LUMKEGU-257997 format. One record per residue: residue number from 1; x, y, z of N, C-alpha, C in turn. Coordinates in steps of 0.1 Angstrom, whole numbers, plus 2048, in hexadecimal, padded with zeros to 3 digits. Each point is the difference from the previous one (the first is absolute). Layout:
     k   nxx   nyy   nzz   caxx   cayy   cazz   cxx   cyy   czz
   NUM     X     Y     Z      X      Y      Z     X     Y     Z
...
***
This chain:
     k   nxx   nyy   nzz   caxx   cayy   cazz   cxx   cyy   czz
     1   DFB   E27   1D6    7FB    813    801   7FE   802   7F4
     2   7F6   807   801    7FA    80B    7F7   80D   80B   7F9
     3   803   7FD   7F4    807    809    7F5   7F7   810   802
     4   80A   807   803    7F8    812    801   80B   807   7FA
     5   7FD   802   7F5    80A    80B    7F5   806   809   807
     6   7F8   80A   808    801    807    808   80B   802   809
     7   805   7F4   804    80A    7FE    807   80B   7F8   7FC
     8   7FD   7F6   7F6    808    7F6    7FA   80B   807   7F5
     9   7F1   80B   7F9    80C    804    7F2   7FB   810   804
    10   808   807   80E    7FD    80A    803   808   808   7F4
    11   808   7FB   7FE    80B    80A    7F8   7FA   801   7F0
    12   7F8   7FA   7F9    7FF    800    7F8   7F0   808   7FD
    13   7F9   802   809    7F3    806    802   804   811   808
    14   805   7FE   808    7FD    809    809   80B   80D   800
    15   806   803   7F5    80C    80D    7FE   7FA   80B   801
    16   802   809   80D    7FC    80A    804   80A   80E   7F7
    17   80F   7FC   7FE    803    804    7F8   807   7FD   7F3
    18   804   806   7F4    804    7FB    7F6   80B   7F4   7FF
    19   7FA   7F6   7FC    80B    7F0    801   804   7FA   7F7
    20   80C   7FD   7FD    801    7F7    7F4   803   7F2   804
    21   7F8   7F6   7FA    801    7F5    804   7FC   7F6   7F2
    22   806   7F3   801    7FF    7F5    7F7   7F4   7F8   804
    23   7FA   7FD   7F7    7F0    7F7    806   804   7F1   7F4
    24   7F9   7F2   808    804    7F2    7F7   7F3   802   7F9
    25   800   7F6   7F7    7F4    7FD    7FA   7F3   7FB   807
    26   7F6   807   7FE    7F3    7FF    80A   7F7   7FB   7F6
    27   7F1   7FA   806    7F5    7FD    7F9   7F8   809   804
    28   7F2   800   7F6    7FB    80B    803   7F4   7F8   7F3
    29   7F1   805   808    7F4    7FD    7F9   7FD   811   7F8
    30   7FF   802   7F4    801    80E    7F8   7F3   801   7FA
    31   7FE   80B   7FE    7F7    806    7F4   801   80F   7F7
    32   7FF   7FF   7F9    803    80E    7F8   7F2   804   7FA
    33   800   812   804    7F5    807    7F8   804   810   7FF
    34   7FC   807   7FF    7FC    80A    7F9   7F8   80B   804
    35   806   810   806    7F4    808    805   801   807   80C
    36   7FB   809   803    7FC    806    808   7FE   7F4   80F
    37   809   803   806    800    7F4    80D   7F5   800   80B
    38   7FE   813   800    7F3    7FF    808   7F1   7FC   7F9
    39   801   7FE   7F6    7F3    7F9    7FD   7FE   7F4   7FF
    40   7F0   7FC   801    7FA    7F1    806   80C   7F3   7FB
    41   802   804   7F0    808    7F6    7FA   80B   7F9   809
    42   806   809   805    80F    7FB    808   7FD   7F9   809
    43   7F5   804   808    7FA    7F9    80B   7FD   7F1   7FA
    44   7FB   7FE   7F7    7FB    7F3    7F9   810   7F6   800
    45   807   809   7FB    80D    7FA    7FA   805   7F7   80D
    46   801   80A   810    808    7FC    80A   7F9   7F7   807
    47   7F2   7FE   7FF    7F8    7F7    806   7FD   7F6   7F6
    48   80A   7FE   7F6    801    7F0    7FA   80C   7F9   806
    49   809   80A   802    810    7FC    809   7FC   7F5   812
    50   7F6   802   803    7FE    802    812   7FB   7F3   7FE
    51   7F6   7FB   7FC    7F9    7F0    7FF   80C   7F7   801
    52   806   802   7F5    809    7F7    7FC   80C   7FE   809
    53   802   810   805    811    800    808   7FB   7F8   810
    54   7F1   801   804    7FA    7F5    80B   800   7F1   800
    55   7FB   7FD   7F7    7FE    7F5    7FB   80F   7FC   7FF
    56   808   801   7FF    810    7FC    801   804   801   80C
    57   7FB   807   807    806    801    80B   7F9   7F6   80B
    58   7F6   7FD   7FF    7F6    7F6    809   807   7F4   7F7
    59   804   7FE   7F7    803    7F3    7FE   80B   7FD   803
    60   807   809   804    80F    7FE    802   800   7FE   812
    61   7F7   80C   80A    7FC    7F9    809   7FD   7F4   805
    62   7F4   7FC   7F8    7FD    7F5    800   806   7F0   7FC
    63   80F   805   7FB    807    7F6    7FD   7FA   7F9   7F4
    64   7FA   801   7F8    7FE    800    7F6   809   7FC   7F2
    65   80A   809   803    80F    801    7F5   80B   7FE   80A
    66   7FD   7F5   808    810    7FC    804   7FF   804   810
    67   80C   805   807    7FE    803    80E   7F6   80F   7FF
    68   7F5   7F9   80C    7FB    810    805   806   80C   7FF
    69   802   809   7FE    804    80E    7FF   7F7   809   802
    70   803   80E   80A    7F6    80B    801   805   80B   7FD
    71   7FB   80B   7FA    809    80C    801   7F8   80E   7FB
    72   804   808   801    7F6    80D    800   800   803   7F1
    73   7F4   800   7FB    7FF    805    7F0   809   80B   7FD
    74   807   800   7F3    808    80D    7FE   7F6   80C   7FB
    75   808   80D   801    7FA    808    7FF   7FD   806   7EF
    76   7F6   808   7F9    7FE    7FC    7F9   80B   80C   7F6
    77   807   7FD   7F6    807    805    7F1   7FD   806   7FA
    78   802   809   7F8    7FE    803    7F4   80E   806   7F8
    79   803   7FC   7F3    808    806    7F5   7F7   809   7F8
    80   808   80E   7FD    7F7    809    7F8   80A   805   7F9
    81   7F9   803   7F4    805    80B    7F4   7F4   808   7F9
    82   800   807   7F7    7F8    805    7FA   7FE   7FF   7EF
    83   7F6   800   7F9    7FF    7FC    7F4   802   80E   7F7
    84   800   80A   806    803    80C    7FA   80D   809   806
    85   808   7FC   807    80B    804    806   803   80C   807
    86   7F1   7FF   805    7FE    80B    80C   802   7FC   80D
    87   80A   80A   80C    804    7FF    806   801   809   80B
    88   802   7FE   80E    800    80B    80A   7EF   809   7FF
    89   805   80D   803    7F2    809    7FE   7FB   801   7F5
    90   804   7F9   7F6    7F9    801    7F4   7F7   7EF   7F8
    91   803   7F9   80D    7FC    7F0    7FE   7F1   800   7FD
    92   7FB   7FC   7F5    7F4    7FE    7FA   7FD   7F0   808
    93   7F5   803   80B    800    7EF    805   7F4   7F9   7F4
    94   7FB   804   7FA    7FA    7F9    7F7   809   7F6   7FA
    95   80B   805   7FB    809    7FE    7F7   80C   7F2   809
    96   7FB   800   80B    80A    7F8    809   801   7F0   7FC
    97   808   7FB   802    801    7F0    7FA   805   7F8   80E
    98   7FE   7F7   801    803    7F6    810   7FF   7F3   800
    99   80B   7FB   807    7FD    7F2    805   7FF   800   80B
   100   7F4   7FB   80A    800    7FD    80A   7FE   7F4   808
   101   807   7FE   80D    804    7EF    800   800   803   811
   102   802   7EF   803    805    7F9    811   80A   7FA   7FC
   103   809   802   80C    808    7F6    7FF   7FA   7F3   805
   104   80A   7F6   7FD    7FB    7F3    806   80C   7FA   807
   105   7FE   7F6   808    80F    7F9    806   807   7F7   7F6
   106   809   7FB   803    80C    7FD    7F6   7FD   7F1   7FD
   107   7F7   7FB   808    7FE    7F3    803   7F4   7FD   7F6
   108   7FA   80A   7FC    7F0    7FE    7F6   805   800   7F2
   109   7FC   7F7   7F6    802    802    7F4   7F5   804   7F3
   110   802   7FE   7F6    7F7    803    7F6   7F7   7F9   7FD
   111   7FF   7EE   803    7F7    7F8    803   7F5   805   80C
   112   809   805   80B    7F6    803    80B   7F7   807   7FC
   113   805   80D   7F9    7FA    80B    7FF   7F3   7FA   7F6
   114   802   7F7   7F6    7F5    7FC    7F8   7F8   7FB   805
   115   806   7F6   809    7F4    800    80A   7F4   805   805
   116   805   807   808    800    80E    80C   7F2   808   7F6
   117   803   802   7F3    7F8    809    7F9   7F5   7F9   7F8
   118   803   7F3   802    7F7    7F7    7F8   7F3   7FD   80D
   119   805   7FE   809    7FB    800    80D   7F7   80F   806
   120   801   809   7FA    7F9    80C    804   7F7   803   7F6
   121   806   7FD   7F4    7F6    805    7F7   7F5   7F6   7FF
   122   7FF   7F4   806    7F5    7F8    803   7F4   804   80D
   123   807   80B   805    7F7    807    80B   7FF   80E   803
   124   808   808   7F7    7FB    80E    7FD   803   802   7EF
   125   7FB   80E   803    801    808    7F0   80A   80A   801
   126   807   803   7F6    808    80D    800   802   801   7F0
   127   7FB   80E   7FA    802    7FF    7EF   80F   7FF   7FE
   128   80A   800   80B    811    7FD    7FB   802   7F6   805
   129   7F9   7F5   806    80B    7F2    804   806   800   7F5
   130   7FB   7FD   7F4    809    7FA    7F5   80A   809   7F9
   131   804   80A   807    809    809    7FD   80B   7FC   80B
   132   7FF   7FA   80C    808    7FF    809   80D   7F8   7FD
   133   80D   802   803    80A    7FB    7FD   807   7F8   809
   134   80A   7FB   7FD    80D    7FA    80D   80C   805   7FA
   135   80D   804   806    808    808    7F9   80E   7FF   80C
   136   80D   7F9   7FD    80C    801    807   806   80B   7F9
   137   800   807   80B    80B    80E    7F8   80B   804   80A
   138   80C   802   7FC    80C    805    807   803   80A   7FD
   139   7FF   80D   808    7FE    80D    7FF   80E   808   7FF
   140   809   7F7   809    80F    803    801   801   80B   80B
   141   80B   80B   7FA    804    809    80A   7F0   80B   7FB
   142   800   807   80F    7F7    80A    7FF   805   80C   80B
   143   7F7   80A   7FF    800    80D    807   7F0   801   803
   144   7FB   803   80F    7F9    7FF    806   7FF   808   80E
   145   7F4   808   802    7FF    80A    809   7F0   7FD   804
   146   7FD   800   80B    7F1    802    806   7FA   80D   7FD
   147   7F4   802   7FA    7F8    80C    7FE   7F4   802   809
   148   801   80A   809    7F2    800    808   7FA   80A   7FA
   149   7F2   801   7FE    7F7    80B    7FC   7F8   7FA   7F2
   150   7F6   80B   7FB    7F9    7FE    7F5   80D   7FB   7F3
   151   7F8   7F8   7F8    804    7FB    7F0   804   80B   7FB
   152   7FB   80C   7FF    803    80A    7F8   80C   805   805
   153   804   800   808    808    807    808   80F   7F4   7FF
   154   800   7F7   7F8    80B    7FA    7FF   80B   802   7F5
   155   7FE   80D   7FE    80F    804    7F5   809   806   80A
   156   7FB   806   809    80B    807    809   80B   7F3   807
   157   7F8   7F4   804    809    7F6    806   808   7FA   7F2
   158   7FB   7FD   7F5    806    7FE    7F5   80B   809   7FE
   159   7FF   80D   802    80D    809    7FF   80C   7FD   806
   160   7F9   7FB   80D    80E    7FC    809   808   7F3   7FF
   161   7F5   7F8   7F5    807    7F2    7FA   80C   805   7F3
   162   7FB   80E   7FB    805    801    7F3   80F   805   809
   163   801   809   80A    80E    805    803   80A   7F6   806
   164   7FA   7F0   809    808    7F9    7FE   807   7F7   7F4
   165   7F2   803   7F4    808    7F9    7F6   80C   804   7F7
   166   7FE   813   802    80C    807    7FD   809   7FC   808
   167   803   803   80C    809    7FF    809   808   7F2   7FE
   168   7FA   7F8   7FC    802    7ED    803   803   7FC   7F0
   169   801   810   7F5    801    7FA    7F2   7F8   7F1   7F9
   170   7F5   801   805    7F6    7F5    7FD   7F3   808   7F6
   171   7FB   7FA   7F9    7F8    800    7F5   7F1   7F5   804
   172   7F3   804   7FF    7F3    7F7    7FD   801   7F5   7F4
   173   7FD   7F1   806    7FB    7FF    7EE   7F4   7F5   806
   174   7F7   803   7F4    7F3    7F9    801   801   7F2   80F
   175   7F8   7FB   801    7FA    7F6    809   7F2   7F9   7FC
   176   800   7F3   7FD    7F9    7F9    7F9   7FA   807   7F3
   177   80A   800   7F6    7F9    803    7F7   807   811   7FC
   178   7F3   808   7FB    806    811    7FF   7FC   808   811
   179   7FB   7F7   80A    7FA    80C    809   80E   803   80B
   180   7FA   80C   801    80D    80A    803   800   800   810
   181   7F9   7FD   808    800    801    80D   7F9   7F6   808
   182   802   7FA   80A    7F9    7F5    807   7F8   809   80E
   183   7F8   7FA   804    7F7    80B    80E   7FB   7F3   805
   184   806   7FC   810    7F9    7F7    808   7F6   809   808
   185   7F6   7FA   802    7F8    808    80A   7FE   7F9   80E
   186   80A   808   809    7FC    7FC    810   7F5   7FF   804
   187   7F9   80C   7FD    7F2    804    80A   7F4   7FB   7F7
   188   7F4   800   7FF    7F4    7FB    7FE   7FA   811   7F9
   189   802   804   7F5    7F9    80B    7F9   7F3   802   808
   190   7F9   7F5   801    7EF    7FF    802   800   805   80E
   191   80A   7FE   80E    7FE    803    808   80A   80C   80A
   192   806   7FF   7F8    80B    80F    804   7FF   80D   7FA
   193   802   80C   808    7FD    80A    7FB   80F   805   7F8
   194   7FB   807   7F3    80A    803    7F9   80E   804   804
   195   7FD   806   80B    80F    805    803   807   7FA   80A
   196   7F7   7F1   806    808    7F5    807   807   7F5   7F3
   197   7FD   7FF   7FA    801    7F6    7F5   811   801   7FD
   198   803   7F1   803    80F    7FB    7FB   801   7F7   7F8
   199   807   805   7F3    803    7FA    7F4   80C   7FE   7FD
   200   80A   7F8   7FE    80A    7FE    7FE   803   7FF   7F0
   201   80B   809   7F9    7FF    803    7F4   80F   7FB   7FD
   202   802   7FA   7F7    80B    7FA    7F7   804   7FF   7F4
   203   80A   804   7FD    80A    801    7F5   807   7F6   7FE
   204   7FE   7F7   7F6    80B    7F5    7F8   80A   80C   7F9
   205   80F   7FA   807    809    80A    7FB   80E   7F6   7FB
   206   809   80C   7F9    80F    7F7    7FA   808   80B   802
   207   80D   7FE   7FE    80A    809    802   7FB   807   7ED
   208   805   80C   801    801    804    7F3   80C   7FF   7F6
***
């Protein structure tokens, strides 16, 4: 049976209201970058992730890495901060620093990733293939909710999360280094009107 994250892990990805939950260690293909995500360079970073993810998916489906296993590719994710401290209405997009990633099934390993990357590099070109990494990361307790609408309107949804943080006596802690929040893109920005876009916004949190 095909593993579909929208059904099997609905609570992890489809929180329509601010929700607290605890996540286990998960595997990711990641790549880091800096700058305005509306510029072509960001697209090049994203484009480096998918060929390797699809190579791994097909290897699992064909049974080349053990028992055959089929799954829906996980949504693109990103963790974000800025190099100049700007936030909210004063955000300087040129100063954004990010790590973007695609989650991978638990049964895959760093060795599987290395082989898939080598296979992809033998067939395709991308200036950022060499910057891809395999990471296993445990986020722990998180607070999250879905934002619907343009990315520039996210501060209003983050304000909802801030209210819950205050009510629950929680504080945000950095994720995957010094990144201050995670976004999970539930719709494809290339094919979805901005007002219909859905993005899961997530803080890593701990008690004050």
